[in-house]
PASEBA-1860 file (N, C-alpha, C; in nm, 3 decimals):
! residues 127
1> MEEILQVV> -0.168/1.520/-1.008/-0.247/1.436/-1.009/-0.288/1.335/-1.081 ~ -0.206/1.385/-1.209/-0.173/1.351/-1.332/-0.114/1.242/-1.332 ~ 0.037/1.190/-1.282/0.122/1.078/-1.259/0.035/0.985/-1.113 ~ -0.003/1.059/-1.045/-0.106/0.924/-0.947/-0.209/0.816/-1.079 ~ -0.322/0.866/-1.127/-0.368/0.835/-1.232/-0.317/0.768/-1.357 ~ -0.179/0.793/-1.407/-0.046/0.657/-1.435/-0.058/0.554/-1.376 ~ -0.053/0.548/-1.246/-0.033/0.496/-1.116/-0.069/0.398/-1.106 ~ -0.237/0.437/-1.171/-0.375/0.327/-1.168/-0.416/0.307/-1.249
9> ERYKEVIH> -0.389/0.391/-1.363/-0.382/0.310/-1.571/-0.218/0.186/-1.561 ~ -0.153/0.131/-1.498/-0.053/0.097/-1.530/-0.104/-0.037/-1.394 ~ -0.091/-0.029/-1.321/-0.125/-0.063/-1.164/-0.273/-0.170/-1.313 ~ -0.394/-0.120/-1.317/-0.477/-0.168/-1.408/-0.391/-0.294/-1.579 ~ -0.265/-0.214/-1.613/-0.220/-0.314/-1.699/-0.182/-0.446/-1.653 ~ -0.109/-0.457/-1.536/-0.038/-0.517/-1.438/-0.115/-0.641/-1.405 ~ -0.234/-0.617/-1.356/-0.339/-0.760/-1.241/-0.350/-0.733/-1.392 ~ -0.397/-0.742/-1.570/-0.409/-0.771/-1.642/-0.294/-0.871/-1.686
17> TQKKEDFY> -0.172/-0.848/-1.723/0.012/-0.888/-1.774/0.013/-1.013/-1.725 ~ 0.018/-0.945/-1.548/0.062/-0.964/-1.450/0.225/-0.972/-1.498 ~ 0.314/-0.920/-1.542/0.465/-0.897/-1.552/0.440/-0.805/-1.444 ~ 0.558/-0.959/-1.399/0.614/-0.952/-1.228/0.685/-0.798/-1.224 ~ 0.800/-0.787/-1.314/0.900/-0.643/-1.261/0.797/-0.549/-1.327 ~ 0.711/-0.507/-1.369/0.606/-0.357/-1.436/0.495/-0.374/-1.231 ~ 0.501/-0.486/-1.203/0.388/-0.491/-1.090/0.475/-0.466/-0.943 ~ 0.627/-0.494/-0.992/0.695/-0.450/-0.798/0.753/-0.282/-0.859
25> ALWAKRDD> 0.723/-0.237/-1.002/0.802/-0.102/-1.051/0.619/0.024/-0.989 ~ 0.554/-0.079/-0.984/0.485/-0.004/-0.869/0.452/0.034/-0.755 ~ 0.475/-0.034/-0.658/0.508/-0.055/-0.458/0.596/0.035/-0.473 ~ 0.596/0.089/-0.348/0.716/0.169/-0.266/0.810/0.062/-0.226 ~ 0.921/0.060/-0.252/1.005/-0.066/-0.158/1.020/-0.013/0.025 ~ 0.914/-0.097/0.027/0.874/-0.106/0.204/0.873/-0.229/0.234 ~ 0.905/-0.246/0.371/0.864/-0.356/0.334/0.682/-0.402/0.453 ~ 0.603/-0.259/0.440/0.451/-0.254/0.479/0.397/-0.260/0.381
33> CTMISVAQ> 0.439/-0.240/0.293/0.300/-0.250/0.157/0.170/-0.364/0.161 ~ 0.049/-0.382/0.212/-0.039/-0.421/0.226/-0.143/-0.412/0.123 ~ -0.207/-0.518/0.126/-0.271/-0.529/0.008/-0.421/-0.638/0.081 ~ -0.568/-0.599/0.073/-0.625/-0.652/0.115/-0.726/-0.704/0.055 ~ -0.769/-0.806/0.020/-0.825/-0.871/-0.092/-0.969/-0.899/0.020 ~ -1.079/-0.960/-0.108/-1.214/-0.964/-0.033/-1.293/-1.048/0.126 ~ -1.142/-1.113/0.144/-1.063/-1.227/0.212/-0.987/-1.234/0.303 ~ -0.871/-1.134/0.227/-0.750/-1.222/0.334/-0.664/-1.101/0.270
41> VFCGVESI> -0.545/-1.074/0.358/-0.435/-0.933/0.390/-0.359/-1.065/0.319 ~ -0.271/-0.928/0.275/-0.163/-0.984/0.214/-0.009/-0.878/0.291 ~ 0.089/-0.885/0.337/0.177/-0.829/0.330/0.290/-0.844/0.212 ~ 0.375/-0.742/0.227/0.452/-0.727/0.197/0.409/-0.734/0.014 ~ 0.560/-0.646/-0.046/0.472/-0.719/-0.264/0.569/-0.856/-0.304 ~ 0.615/-0.932/-0.224/0.661/-1.067/-0.277/0.518/-1.112/-0.252 ~ 0.548/-1.159/-0.095/0.360/-1.201/-0.080/0.211/-1.153/-0.196 ~ 0.233/-1.012/-0.216/0.111/-0.949/-0.284/0.089/-1.019/-0.462
49> YQDFLIDR> 0.241/-1.038/-0.523/0.279/-1.106/-0.607/0.239/-1.214/-0.600 ~ 0.319/-1.305/-0.567/0.326/-1.488/-0.530/0.157/-1.520/-0.507 ~ 0.142/-1.419/-0.371/0.045/-1.517/-0.272/-0.099/-1.454/-0.407 ~ -0.110/-1.394/-0.398/-0.204/-1.251/-0.423/-0.264/-1.338/-0.622 ~ -0.153/-1.226/-0.661/-0.141/-1.135/-0.866/-0.136/-1.333/-0.934 ~ 0.006/-1.409/-0.929/-0.037/-1.578/-0.898/-0.068/-1.642/-0.853 ~ -0.021/-1.713/-0.703/-0.107/-1.753/-0.690/-0.287/-1.837/-0.646 ~ -0.338/-1.660/-0.706/-0.503/-1.650/-0.687/-0.588/-1.589/-0.829
57> IQKKYLDI> -0.557/-1.508/-0.892/-0.565/-1.460/-0.922/-0.493/-1.519/-1.122 ~ -0.361/-1.549/-1.108/-0.375/-1.632/-1.270/-0.410/-1.766/-1.187 ~ -0.419/-1.799/-1.098/-0.451/-1.912/-1.147/-0.608/-1.948/-1.150 ~ -0.682/-1.853/-1.105/-0.859/-1.892/-1.138/-0.808/-1.828/-1.256 ~ -0.783/-1.757/-1.396/-0.880/-1.636/-1.486/-0.694/-1.650/-1.515 ~ -0.770/-1.739/-1.687/-0.709/-1.689/-1.797/-0.702/-1.584/-1.832 ~ -0.811/-1.468/-1.783/-0.764/-1.384/-1.857/-0.827/-1.313/-1.692 ~ -0.823/-1.149/-1.743/-0.848/-1.040/-1.617/-0.810/-0.867/-1.683
65> ELLTQNIT> -0.927/-0.839/-1.682/-0.935/-0.709/-1.749/-1.033/-0.592/-1.625 ~ -0.929/-0.509/-1.558/-0.938/-0.432/-1.455/-1.055/-0.320/-1.507 ~ -1.166/-0.299/-1.482/-1.215/-0.159/-1.542/-1.252/-0.015/-1.416 ~ -1.190/0.080/-1.432/-1.258/0.146/-1.325/-1.363/0.278/-1.371 ~ -1.426/0.393/-1.263/-1.473/0.487/-1.282/-1.569/0.552/-1.130 ~ -1.509/0.666/-1.197/-1.532/0.753/-1.090/-1.434/0.782/-1.013 ~ -1.327/0.826/-0.971/-1.202/0.784/-0.909/-1.175/0.947/-0.884 ~ -1.145/0.902/-0.712/-1.111/1.031/-0.696/-0.988/1.036/-0.618
73> VHHIHETM> -0.945/1.143/-0.633/-0.788/1.168/-0.551/-0.746/1.254/-0.432 ~ -0.780/1.215/-0.285/-0.742/1.251/-0.225/-0.595/1.294/-0.192 ~ -0.552/1.418/-0.200/-0.426/1.435/-0.119/-0.430/1.497/0.019 ~ -0.358/1.408/0.128/-0.339/1.399/0.280/-0.254/1.549/0.258 ~ -0.133/1.474/0.191/-0.027/1.601/0.212/0.081/1.500/0.031 ~ 0.175/1.625/0.054/0.248/1.648/-0.066/0.302/1.486/-0.118 ~ 0.321/1.436/-0.015/0.375/1.264/-0.036/0.321/1.179/0.044 ~ 0.175/1.253/0.017/0.094/1.109/0.029/-0.062/1.141/-0.036
81> AIVIFEYQ> -0.077/1.065/-0.034/-0.280/1.005/-0.105/-0.313/0.924/-0.040 ~ -0.421/0.945/-0.127/-0.549/0.842/-0.171/-0.664/0.816/-0.277 ~ -0.579/0.677/-0.332/-0.725/0.704/-0.435/-0.877/0.647/-0.397 ~ -0.965/0.703/-0.449/-1.149/0.580/-0.419/-1.164/0.535/-0.624 ~ -1.185/0.471/-0.590/-1.273/0.414/-0.703/-1.377/0.274/-0.783 ~ -1.484/0.308/-0.824/-1.592/0.203/-0.839/-1.471/0.104/-0.949 ~ -1.462/-0.028/-0.927/-1.395/-0.133/-1.020/-1.562/-0.273/-1.109 ~ -1.411/-0.307/-1.220/-1.471/-0.401/-1.256/-1.452/-0.413/-1.367
89> TKCLLRET> -1.423/-0.587/-1.322/-1.342/-0.742/-1.360/-1.426/-0.781/-1.486 ~ -1.403/-0.764/-1.580/-1.396/-0.840/-1.658/-1.284/-1.031/-1.759 ~ -1.368/-1.082/-1.644/-1.270/-1.274/-1.623/-1.295/-1.284/-1.760 ~ -1.258/-1.444/-1.756/-1.203/-1.549/-1.764/-1.228/-1.665/-1.733 ~ -1.219/-1.752/-1.707/-1.228/-1.842/-1.578/-1.192/-1.890/-1.662 ~ -0.993/-2.004/-1.569/-0.971/-2.136/-1.645/-1.045/-2.229/-1.651 ~ -1.082/-2.297/-1.531/-1.100/-2.402/-1.586/-1.226/-2.400/-1.621 ~ -1.326/-2.326/-1.714/-1.376/-2.335/-1.798/-1.436/-2.250/-1.937
97> QEAYGIQG> -1.315/-2.128/-1.974/-1.350/-2.067/-1.937/-1.459/-1.936/-2.050 ~ -1.602/-1.974/-1.880/-1.700/-1.887/-1.913/-1.622/-1.698/-1.866 ~ -1.756/-1.608/-1.868/-1.715/-1.502/-1.876/-1.731/-1.517/-1.727 ~ -1.686/-1.395/-1.614/-1.703/-1.380/-1.521/-1.696/-1.228/-1.490 ~ -1.747/-1.209/-1.380/-1.653/-1.047/-1.320/-1.763/-1.059/-1.220 ~ -1.663/-0.952/-1.135/-1.706/-0.865/-0.983/-1.712/-0.700/-1.063 ~ -1.714/-0.636/-0.935/-1.742/-0.552/-0.887/-1.764/-0.513/-0.752 ~ -1.700/-0.353/-0.773/-1.719/-0.353/-0.600/-1.596/-0.127/-0.632
105> IETQVMIK> -1.617/-0.132/-0.467/-1.453/-0.013/-0.442/-1.379/-0.049/-0.410 ~ -1.297/0.073/-0.436/-1.148/0.027/-0.430/-1.056/0.089/-0.368 ~ -0.965/0.090/-0.306/-0.887/0.210/-0.178/-0.731/0.184/-0.261 ~ -0.644/0.339/-0.279/-0.490/0.309/-0.278/-0.499/0.417/-0.195 ~ -0.370/0.347/-0.124/-0.252/0.503/-0.048/-0.192/0.485/-0.157 ~ -0.116/0.581/-0.126/-0.021/0.596/-0.335/0.066/0.704/-0.201 ~ 0.245/0.687/-0.187/0.343/0.748/-0.114/0.427/0.768/-0.283 ~ 0.469/0.895/-0.215/0.553/0.933/-0.234/0.776/0.953/-0.234
113> ENQQWKLL> 0.782/0.823/-0.367/0.957/0.813/-0.284/1.022/0.799/-0.413 ~ 1.101/0.877/-0.429/1.208/0.929/-0.433/1.133/0.986/-0.633 ~ 1.050/1.097/-0.614/0.984/1.162/-0.646/0.868/1.110/-0.722 ~ 0.842/0.950/-0.733/0.682/0.942/-0.764/0.609/0.810/-0.728 ~ 0.532/0.831/-0.733/0.419/0.771/-0.652/0.425/0.662/-0.657 ~ 0.345/0.576/-0.545/0.400/0.425/-0.519/0.256/0.389/-0.445 ~ 0.236/0.231/-0.467/0.150/0.224/-0.397/0.182/0.160/-0.268 ~ 0.114/0.216/-0.166/0.213/0.105/-0.041/0.078/0.061/0.007
121> HVHYSKA> -0.035/0.050/0.027/-0.189/-0.024/0.082/-0.280/-0.045/-0.098 ~ -0.339/-0.133/-0.077/-0.490/-0.175/-0.188/-0.576/-0.264/-0.102 ~ -0.730/-0.206/-0.091/-0.770/-0.174/0.001/-0.943/-0.189/-0.097 ~ -0.940/-0.331/-0.215/-1.085/-0.368/-0.245/-1.186/-0.436/-0.181 ~ -1.303/-0.464/-0.159/-1.401/-0.512/-0.216/-1.533/-0.559/-0.300 ~ -1.591/-0.627/-0.311/-1.741/-0.657/-0.373/-1.894/-0.549/-0.327 ~ -1.889/-0.546/-0.437/-1.997/-0.429/-0.422/-2.114/-0.562/-0.387
END
């Protein structure tokens, strides 16, 4: 379980830094990786990185911090787990430099790939 929680921590960090190599390292090397944001589905790691993280998050926020609480890990079997947590963001809007944030629930599906836990699917919704 500790390895899975470390993936969540690295995910939080990469949302903040937006470093491409760190972002890609979190995800499974599969074509069916997906992210569902509040209003859109992103398919494939390149789309998740470019269309979601860079074109949406980076363009909207000068700074973003992802906070998590009440994390639960459900092992489906030895190579798949579902992680559910409450999240809150602390952001600085790029355009106005005003503080902004959202909160909600996030679900992450992880698989074991080459003996390491990797993201396969992320779904988050606002509260």
